[in-house]
VEXRO-728732 format. One record per residue: residue in one letter; x, y, z of N, C-alpha, C in turn. Coordinates in steps of 0.001 Angstrom, whole numbers, padded with zeros to 6 digits, always signed. Layout:
! VEXRO-728732
aXYZXYZXYZ/...
END
This chain:
! VEXRO-728732
m+000945-000896-000254-000200+000444-000062+001037+000919-000456/f+000606+001948-001133+001440+003227-001004+000336+004489-000192/t+000981+005407+000682+000166+006580+001730+000915+007701+001191/f-000046+008750+001641+000328+010132+000654+001446+010459+002361/t+001355+009492+002912+002861+009824+003974+004319+009690+003988/s+004290+008419+002720+005490+008047+002189+006442+009049+002358/p+007518+009073+002539+008900+009621+001889+009715+009413+000928/d+009375+008073+000117+009654+007527-001364+008648+008243-002523/v+009105+008404-003056+008431+008719-004843+007303+007217-005203/m+006037+007859-005599+005471+006849-006127+005959+006735-007362/g+005747+005328-007640+006319+004087-008861+007856+004207-008458/t+008294+003779-007837+009567+003327-007424+009836+002163-006764/h+007764+001581-006252+007895+000443-005879+007366-000634-007062/n+007749-001950-006480+007026-003303-007688+005709-002521-006794/f+004299-003020-007517+003287-003388-007021+002963-005062-006726/t+001964-005610-005655+002290-006637-004934+000275-006939-005197/t+000028-007930-004913-001708-008541-005149-001954-008422-003756/p-002640-007200-003310-003354-006826-002185-004090-008661-001562/p-003774-008246-000554-005009-009131+000300-006151-009264+000712/k-006800-010355+000204-008098-010238-000108-008582-009472+001525/s-008731-009079+002312-009146-008841+003255-009235-007107+003257/y-008210-006893+002351-007782-005938+002165-009111-005456+000506/l-009159-006498-000249-010047-005941-001225-011298-005664-000479/s-011657-007105+000006-012946-006604+000436-013254-005455+001054/m-012218-005034+002027-012650-003444+002830-013222-002581+001877/i-012561-002223+001102-012744-001698-000304-013847-001931-001084/s-014206-003425-001109-015304-003671-001595-016416-003302-001336/r-016301-003090+000040-017738-002625+001230-017957-001009+000990/g-016693-000466+000745-017219+000937+000821-017787+001271-000395/l-017021+000398-002268-017622+000492-003212-019177+000420-003176/k-019257-000907-002747-020969-001234-002748-022028+000572-001975/e-020861+000701-000950-021546+001709-000514-022308+003275-001720/v-021611+003034-002298-021337+004390-003277-022346+003377-004769/d-023341+002062-004533-023806+001664-005642-023341+001012-006774/l-021807+000712-006740-021266+000009-007417-021651-001696-007559/t-021962-002347-008183-022678-003753-008177-021253-004562-008007/k-021350-005708-007725-019590-007053-007691-019143-006911-008873/e-020069-006886-009941-019042-006935-011093-018577-005398-011760/g-019450-004324-011150-018355-003085-010865-017247-002800-010778/i-017125-003723-009236-016108-003625-008441-014830-004193-008791/v-015307-005161-009589-014169-006790-010398-013827-005506-011132/e-014544-004856-012234-013942-004492-013583-013112-003461-012987/y-013760-001913-011747-012287-001206-011456-011582-001664-010846/f-011233-003321-009935-009978-003806-009425-009262-004246-010802/l-009803-004785-011702-008579-005511-012702-008121-004475-013388/s-008270-003260-013319-007584-001792-014133-006247-001276-013336/k-005681-002295-011890-005469-001768-011182-003948-002359-010796/p-003297-001563-010822-001493-001734-010770-001402-003500-009561/g-000738-004371-010082-001039-005592-008614-002205-006139-009129/i-003042-006076-009364-004600-006739-009617-004025-007065-011140/e-004368-006121-012510-004590-006626-013725-003902-007822-014107/r-002348-008018-013623-001702-008857-014256-001699-010230-013843/g-002603-010886-012407-002680-011431-011714-004135-012225-011597/f-005105-011457-012073-006331-012611-011801-007317-012420-013431/t-007713-013321-013776-009157-013218-014948-010475-012895-013809/r-011695-012496-014649-012195-011543-014061-013393-012794-012876/e-013645-013652-013237-013363-014886-012393-012993-015013-010753/l-011407-015784-011222-011402-015662-009836-010973-014213-009560/l-011009-012820-009766-010933-011953-009079-011860-011884-008233/f-012922-012315-008306-014540-012230-008144-014635-013132-007415/r-014590-014281-007130-014167-015334-006182-012704-014809-004983/y-012081-014437-005429-011168-013710-004300-011461-013072-003665/i-012807-012118-003875-012857-010798-003317-014532-011487-002250/f-015323-012200-002999-016546-012001-002620-016931-013505-002232/v-015973-014131-002498-016888-015968-002300-016091-016157-000696/d-016868-016228+000025-016475-017080+002094-015252-018145+001575/y-014809-018587+001525-014163-020005+001267-014084-020503+002999/s-014210-020055+003937-014423-020295+004988-015219-021327+005083/v-016832-020660+004478-018074-021319+004752-017595-022700+004346/h-017222-023045+003117-017314-023994+002457-016462-025215+002512/n-015462-024915+003900-014259-025275+004149-014945-026214+005691/l-016051-025982+006186-016361-026474+007427-016434-027777+007336/
END
């Protein structure tokens, strides 16, 4: 995560895939401004650290499917 308090210049670090918990938290906020789950996936797919690591389906499952429920 790159914040405005970072002493480094933006763009000097490699992007990594954000954790599911972070994307889920951001997704909750995006739902509050009426983005659909599909719209949220489209939004994230254009972001560095995500665009090369996921298909639409994989990203949707990564964010919105609660695997803990399925593994009981």
